[in-house]
N, C-alpha and C positions, 0 to 999 in steps of 0.2 A: 076435803071436808067429809067425804064418805068414811075415812079412817076415824075421824073424831066421832061421827054419829054412830059408827059400828060399835065402838067401845065406850059409848057414853056412860054406861052403867058402871064402868070401872074408873071413871075420872073423879078425882077428889073434889070436894066441895069448893075448895079455893080455885081449882082450874075450871070448874063448871061455872063459877061466878065470872071468870074471865071470858068464857064463851057467851054468857048472857050479856056481857058488856058490849058485845058486837064484834069482837075480834077472835078468831080461832086459828089454829095451826094450819088448817086447810086453806084459809085465806092467804096466809103467808106463803105457802107453797104455790098458790096460784099467782101471787105477786111476783115470785121468783121466776116462774115460767114466763110471765108476760114481760118481765124485765129482760130475760135472756132473748126472747123473740125480737124485742125492740133493738137490742144491742147487735144482734145478728143482722137485722134489717138495715141498721145504721153502718154496717160494715166494720164494727170494732173487732169482730172475729167471725169465724165460720163454725158450723157444727163440728167439722173435723178439728179445728183449733180448739174448741171448747172440750172436745173429747180428750185431746192431748193434755190439756191443763188439768183435767179433773180425773183422768184414769178410767172414765166410763167409755163405753164403746160409742162410735159415731151413730150406729143404728139405734142404740138405746136413747141417746140425746135426741135424735130426730123423732122417735116415737113419743117421747115425753113431750116434746115441743108441739107436736100436732095433736096431742091428747089421746093417742092410742095406748099409752102406758101411764100409769100413775107416777108421779114424782114422789118417791119414798123419802123419809127423813134421812136415811143414810146417803142416798144420792144427793139430796139437797145439801147435806154437810160437805160432801166431796166437791160440789159445784161451788159453794161459798168459800171453801178453803182454797180451791184452785184459782178462783178469781180474787182472792184476798178481800172478800166482801163481807163486812160484819152483818150479822143477822138484823141488827137494828136498822139497817138501810132499807128494810122491807116494812118497818113500822112507820106510819105517818105521825108527824109531830103531834097533831091534836090527839091521836090515840094514846101516845106516850104521856102527854100531859094529863089527860083524863085518868090514865092508870096511876100516875104518881099522885094525883089529887086524892083518888080513892084510897091509895095506900096510906097517905098522910092522915086522912080522916079516920081510917081504921086504927092507926097508931095512936091518935089522940083519944079514941074511944077506949083503948086498952091502957091509956095512961103513959104511953111512950112518946117521946119527942125525938127529933132527929139527933139532938145533942146526946140523948141517952144511948142511942144506937152507935154513935160515933165515939163514945167513951169520953165525952166532954161535958 
């Protein structure tokens, strides 16, 4: 979340609107961290096993999980790829539905319909 706040002046209006809607990239990174901690607690893998799957060092994984280091977007990408986990797994259904409803509303305001976008 600090990353988003630090660079807030450079975020486009569309992305800023997404932040105002209640979901930001920092929250997704936090959800990934919590999901990893839960999976380690459940015995799905160890920090060392996660490091092997992702190419990150075990000490880096450990420090990210305990909050001593930030989870960077690059490291998050490596983790998601290593676990074959889609980014959308971190988005709650109601957040996605709200986003899609907003997008549909904006499309109607601009005179676009889904059929126009799909070429039909």
